[in-house]
C-alpha positions as CSV (number, residue, x, y, z in Angstrom):
1,M,-8.8,-8.1,4.6
2,T,-8.5,-5.4,7.1
3,V,-8.8,-2.3,5.0
4,P,-7.3,1.2,6.7
5,S,-10.5,4.0,7.0
6,F,-7.8,6.2,4.8
7,Y,-8.5,3.7,1.7
8,D,-10.5,4.5,-1.3
9,P,-10.2,2.7,-4.5
10,K,-12.1,5.5,-6.3
11,R,-8.8,8.0,-5.2
12,I,-6.4,6.3,-6.8
13,G,-4.7,8.4,-9.6
14,Q,-5.3,11.5,-7.3
15,L,-2.3,12.3,-5.1
16,Y,-3.1,12.8,-1.5
17,K,-1.0,12.4,1.6
18,T,-1.4,9.7,4.9
19,D,-0.7,10.6,8.1
20,P,1.9,8.4,9.2
21,N,0.2,8.2,12.8
22,T,-3.3,7.5,11.4
23,A,-1.5,4.5,10.0
24,I,0.5,3.1,12.7
25,A,-2.4,3.5,15.3
26,E,-5.1,1.8,12.4
27,G,-2.8,-1.2,12.6
28,L,-2.1,-1.5,16.3
29,A,-6.5,-1.3,16.4
30,A,-6.7,-4.2,13.9
31,G,-4.3,-5.8,15.8
32,L,-1.0,-6.4,13.5
33,S,1.9,-7.0,15.2
34,S,5.3,-5.7,15.0
35,A,6.9,-7.7,12.1
36,A,10.4,-7.7,13.3
37,N,10.1,-10.7,15.6
38,D,8.1,-13.0,12.9
39,P,10.0,-16.3,12.4
40,R,9.2,-16.3,8.8
41,R,10.9,-13.7,6.8
42,V,8.6,-11.6,3.5
43,L,9.8,-9.4,1.0
44,L,7.5,-6.6,-0.6
45,L,8.9,-5.3,-3.3
46,L,7.9,-2.9,-5.8
47,V,10.6,-1.2,-8.4
48,D,9.7,2.4,-9.2
49,P,6.6,3.1,-8.0
50,Q,7.0,6.2,-9.6
51,I,3.5,8.7,-8.6
52,D,4.6,10.1,-12.6
53,F,3.5,6.2,-13.7
54,I,0.2,5.7,-12.1
55,H,-1.7,9.6,-12.3
56,S,-2.9,9.5,-16.2
57,D,-1.3,13.0,-16.9
58,G,2.0,12.0,-15.2
59,A,5.0,13.1,-17.6
60,L,5.4,8.6,-17.6
61,S,2.3,7.8,-17.4
62,V,1.2,4.3,-18.0
63,P,-2.1,2.6,-19.4
64,G,-3.7,0.7,-16.8
65,A,-1.5,1.6,-13.5
66,I,-4.4,2.8,-11.8
67,E,-5.4,-0.7,-11.8
68,D,-2.3,-1.9,-11.1
69,T,-2.0,0.0,-7.9
70,Q,-5.4,-0.7,-7.2
71,R,-4.5,-4.4,-7.3
72,T,-1.3,-4.1,-5.6
73,L,-2.6,-1.8,-2.4
74,E,-5.6,-4.6,-2.0
75,W,-3.2,-7.5,-2.2
76,I,-1.1,-5.7,0.9
77,Y,-4.3,-5.2,2.3
78,Q,-5.1,-8.5,2.5
79,H,-1.3,-10.3,3.2
80,T,-0.1,-7.7,5.6
81,D,0.0,-9.6,8.3
82,H,2.4,-12.2,6.4
83,I,5.1,-9.1,5.0
84,T,8.1,-8.2,7.2
85,V,9.5,-6.1,5.3
86,G,8.4,-3.5,2.7
87,K,11.1,-1.8,0.1
C-alpha cells in the first residue's frame, strides 16, 4: 500500500488542506499512472461525505465517523491503482 506523506491517521477528524500539487507529485513518484486508458473502469462513489459528519464538534456529528473515514482512506490508498474515477 502506497501511503502519501501527508496522510496521518491521527489527524483524521482535524481540518487540514493538502496541496494538490503535492498529491500529484507523490502519485507520480509512487508510479501511479493516469487511469484515462484503463481497460477496466472502476468508480469509487462516496455519498455525502460532509465535514460536519466527521468532526466530533460538527453540527451533524456521527459516532464512528472518524474510524469510518480512516478505513475509507486506507482502502483508497490500498486500491489506488484500480480506481479509475472518484466522485
